[in-house]
N, CA, C and O atoms as a GROMACS GRO file, in nm:
protein
  220
    1MET      N    1  20.547   1.194   6.752
    1MET     CA    2  20.464   1.130   6.852
    1MET      C    3  20.329   1.096   6.788
    1MET      O    4  20.270   1.178   6.717
    2ASN      N    5  20.283   0.979   6.814
    2ASN     CA    6  20.157   0.933   6.759
    2ASN      C    7  20.046   0.963   6.860
    2ASN      O    8  20.035   0.897   6.963
    3PHE      N    9  19.963   1.064   6.828
    3PHE     CA   10  19.860   1.106   6.921
    3PHE      C   11  19.741   1.010   6.924
    3PHE      O   12  19.657   1.020   7.014
    4SER      N   13  19.731   0.920   6.830
    4SER     CA   14  19.620   0.826   6.831
    4SER      C   15  19.634   0.726   6.946
    4SER      O   16  19.534   0.666   6.988
    5GLU      N   17  19.754   0.707   6.996
    5GLU     CA   18  19.775   0.613   7.107
    5GLU      C   19  19.725   0.670   7.239
    5GLU      O   20  19.696   0.594   7.332
    6ILE      N   21  19.716   0.802   7.249
    6ILE     CA   22  19.674   0.863   7.375
    6ILE      C   23  19.530   0.826   7.407
    6ILE      O   24  19.497   0.797   7.522
    7SER      N   25  19.444   0.829   7.306
    7SER     CA   26  19.303   0.796   7.331
    7SER      C   27  19.284   0.650   7.371
    7SER      O   28  19.184   0.616   7.434
    8GLU      N   29  19.379   0.565   7.335
    8GLU     CA   30  19.368   0.424   7.371
    8GLU      C   31  19.404   0.399   7.517
    8GLU      O   32  19.360   0.302   7.577
    9ASN      N   33  19.485   0.488   7.574
    9ASN     CA   34  19.525   0.470   7.713
    9ASN      C   35  19.491   0.597   7.791
    9ASN      O   36  19.570   0.691   7.794
   10PRO      N   37  19.373   0.600   7.853
   10PRO     CA   38  19.331   0.721   7.924
   10PRO      C   39  19.417   0.753   8.046
   10PRO      O   40  19.422   0.868   8.090
   11LEU      N   41  19.484   0.653   8.100
   11LEU     CA   42  19.569   0.677   8.217
   11LEU      C   43  19.686   0.769   8.182
   11LEU      O   44  19.722   0.856   8.261
   12VAL      N   45  19.744   0.751   8.064
   12VAL     CA   46  19.853   0.838   8.019
   12VAL      C   47  19.801   0.980   7.999
   12VAL      O   48  19.867   1.076   8.039
   13PHE      N   49  19.685   0.993   7.937
   13PHE     CA   50  19.626   1.124   7.913
   13PHE      C   51  19.598   1.195   8.045
   13PHE      O   52  19.631   1.313   8.061
   14LEU      N   53  19.538   1.125   8.141
   14LEU     CA   54  19.507   1.185   8.270
   14LEU      C   55  19.635   1.222   8.345
   14LEU      O   56  19.637   1.323   8.416
   15SER      N   57  19.739   1.144   8.330
   15SER     CA   58  19.866   1.176   8.394
   15SER      C   59  19.924   1.305   8.338
   15SER      O   60  19.974   1.389   8.413
   16TRP      N   61  19.918   1.322   8.207
   16TRP     CA   62  19.967   1.446   8.144
   16TRP      C   63  19.885   1.566   8.187
   16TRP      O   64  19.940   1.672   8.217
   17VAL      N   65  19.754   1.551   8.191
   17VAL     CA   66  19.667   1.661   8.233
   17VAL      C   67  19.694   1.698   8.378
   17VAL      O   68  19.699   1.816   8.413
   18THR      N   69  19.711   1.598   8.462
   18THR     CA   70  19.740   1.622   8.603
   18THR      C   71  19.874   1.692   8.621
   18THR      O   72  19.885   1.786   8.699
   19ALA      N   73  19.975   1.647   8.548
   19ALA     CA   74  20.108   1.709   8.558
   19ALA      C   75  20.104   1.853   8.510
   19ALA      O   76  20.164   1.941   8.572
   20LEU      N   77  20.034   1.878   8.401
   20LEU     CA   78  20.022   2.014   8.350
   20LEU      C   79  19.947   2.103   8.450
   20LEU      O   80  19.989   2.216   8.475
   21GLY      N   81  19.840   2.053   8.506
   21GLY     CA   82  19.764   2.129   8.606
   21GLY      C   83  19.847   2.159   8.729
   21GLY      O   84  19.839   2.269   8.784
   22LEU      N   85  19.926   2.063   8.774
   22LEU     CA   86  20.012   2.084   8.890
   22LEU      C   87  20.116   2.190   8.861
   22LEU      O   88  20.142   2.276   8.945
   23PHE      N   89  20.176   2.184   8.744
   23PHE     CA   90  20.275   2.283   8.706
   23PHE      C   91  20.214   2.424   8.701
   23PHE      O   92  20.274   2.519   8.751
   24LEU      N   93  20.098   2.436   8.640
   24LEU     CA   94  20.032   2.567   8.633
   24LEU      C   95  19.994   2.619   8.771
   24LEU      O   96  20.007   2.738   8.799
   25SER      N   97  19.948   2.531   8.856
   25SER     CA   98  19.910   2.570   8.992
   25SER      C   99  20.030   2.618   9.072
   25SER      O  100  20.022   2.720   9.141
   26LEU      N  101  20.141   2.547   9.062
   26LEU     CA  102  20.261   2.588   9.134
   26LEU      C  103  20.316   2.720   9.081
   26LEU      O  104  20.363   2.803   9.159
   27THR      N  105  20.309   2.740   8.950
   27THR     CA  106  20.354   2.865   8.892
   27THR      C  107  20.267   2.981   8.939
   27THR      O  108  20.318   3.087   8.975
   28GLU      N  109  20.137   2.961   8.939
   28GLU     CA  110  20.045   3.065   8.984
   28GLU      C  111  20.069   3.100   9.131
   28GLU      O  112  20.072   3.217   9.168
   29ALA      N  113  20.087   2.999   9.214
   29ALA     CA  114  20.111   3.023   9.357
   29ALA      C  115  20.241   3.098   9.379
   29ALA      O  116  20.247   3.189   9.463
   30THR      N  117  20.345   3.062   9.306
   30THR     CA  118  20.473   3.130   9.320
   30THR      C  119  20.462   3.277   9.282
   30THR      O  120  20.512   3.364   9.354
   31LEU      N  121  20.396   3.305   9.170
   31LEU     CA  122  20.379   3.444   9.128
   31LEU      C  123  20.293   3.522   9.227
   31LEU      O  124  20.321   3.639   9.255
   32LYS      N  125  20.190   3.460   9.278
   32LYS     CA  126  20.103   3.528   9.374
   32LYS      C  127  20.179   3.563   9.501
   32LYS      O  128  20.162   3.672   9.554
   33ILE      N  129  20.261   3.473   9.549
   33ILE     CA  130  20.341   3.499   9.670
   33ILE      C  131  20.438   3.613   9.645
   33ILE      O  132  20.455   3.700   9.731
   34LYS      N  133  20.503   3.615   9.528
   34LYS     CA  134  20.598   3.722   9.498
   34LYS      C  135  20.528   3.856   9.491
   34LYS      O  136  20.578   3.955   9.546
   35PHE      N  137  20.412   3.863   9.424
   35PHE     CA  138  20.340   3.990   9.413
   35PHE      C  139  20.287   4.037   9.548
   35PHE      O  140  20.288   4.157   9.576
   36GLU      N  141  20.242   3.945   9.632
   36GLU     CA  142  20.196   3.982   9.766
   36GLU      C  143  20.311   4.036   9.850
   36GLU      O  144  20.293   4.130   9.927
   37LYS      N  145  20.429   3.976   9.836
   37LYS     CA  146  20.545   4.024   9.911
   37LYS      C  147  20.584   4.164   9.866
   37LYS      O  148  20.614   4.250   9.950
   38ILE      N  149  20.584   4.189   9.736
   38ILE     CA  150  20.616   4.323   9.684
   38ILE      C  151  20.513   4.424   9.732
   38ILE      O  152  20.548   4.534   9.773
   39SER      N  153  20.386   4.387   9.727
   39SER     CA  154  20.279   4.476   9.771
   39SER      C  155  20.291   4.507   9.920
   39SER      O  156  20.272   4.621   9.962
   40SER      N  157  20.323   4.407   9.998
   40SER     CA  158  20.339   4.426  10.142
   40SER      C  159  20.456   4.521  10.172
   40SER      O  160  20.446   4.606  10.260
   41MET      N  161  20.564   4.506  10.098
   41MET     CA  162  20.679   4.594  10.120
   41MET      C  163  20.645   4.737  10.082
   41MET      O  164  20.688   4.830  10.151
   42GLN      N  165  20.568   4.757   9.974
   42GLN     CA  166  20.529   4.892   9.934
   42GLN      C  167  20.437   4.955  10.038
   42GLN      O  168  20.452   5.073  10.069
   43LYS      N  169  20.342   4.879  10.090
   43LYS     CA  170  20.251   4.931  10.193
   43LYS      C  171  20.329   4.967  10.319
   43LYS      O  172  20.301   5.070  10.382
   44ARG      N  173  20.424   4.884  10.357
   44ARG     CA  174  20.505   4.912  10.474
   44ARG      C  175  20.586   5.040  10.455
   44ARG      O  176  20.596   5.122  10.547
   45GLN      N  177  20.642   5.057  10.337
   45GLN     CA  178  20.720   5.177  10.309
   45GLN      C  179  20.632   5.302  10.311
   45GLN      O  180  20.673   5.406  10.362
   46GLU      N  181  20.510   5.293  10.257
   46GLU     CA  182  20.418   5.406  10.260
   46GLU      C  183  20.380   5.441  10.404
   46GLU      O  184  20.369   5.559  10.438
   47LEU      N  185  20.359   5.340  10.488
   47LEU     CA  186  20.325   5.365  10.628
   47LEU      C  187  20.441   5.432  10.700
   47LEU      O  188  20.421   5.526  10.776
   48ILE      N  189  20.562   5.384  10.676
   48ILE     CA  190  20.680   5.446  10.738
   48ILE      C  191  20.695   5.590  10.692
   48ILE      O  192  20.724   5.678  10.773
   49ASN      N  193  20.674   5.614  10.563
   49ASN     CA  194  20.685   5.751  10.511
   49ASN      C  195  20.578   5.843  10.568
   49ASN      O  196  20.603   5.962  10.588
   50SER      N  197  20.460   5.789  10.595
   50SER     CA  198  20.355   5.874  10.654
   50SER      C  199  20.382   5.903  10.801
   50SER      O  200  20.342   6.008  10.851
   51LEU      N  201  20.448   5.812  10.870
   51LEU     CA  202  20.481   5.834  11.011
   51LEU      C  203  20.600   5.927  11.028
   51LEU      O  204  20.606   6.006  11.122
   52TYR      N  205  20.694   5.917  10.939
   52TYR     CA  206  20.816   5.997  10.947
   52TYR      C  207  20.831   6.076  10.818
   52TYR      O  208  20.911   6.039  10.732
   53PRO      N  209  20.755   6.186  10.804
   53PRO     CA  210  20.765   6.263  10.679
   53PRO      C  211  20.899   6.335  10.670
   53PRO      O  212  20.959   6.372  10.771
   54LYS      N  213  20.944   6.353  10.548
   54LYS     CA  214  21.069   6.425  10.526
   54LYS      C  215  21.044   6.574  10.541
   54LYS      O  216  20.944   6.627  10.494
   55ILE      N  217  21.136   6.640  10.606
   55ILE     CA  218  21.121   6.784  10.631
   55ILE      C  219  21.199   6.863  10.530
   55ILE      O  220  21.199   6.986  10.534
   0.00000   0.00000   0.00000
């Protein structure tokens, strides 16, 4: 790939930057949702265990 052509066409460069940013943003959001779901399940389990202790 000839990288000297990218500087000649800023629209192509901006498109690549935008696509990369969108991909990173979607990846971050997906991971954040998964971690929040896991955290919520752990908190729920701790609450249940505190309400109904094992004898």
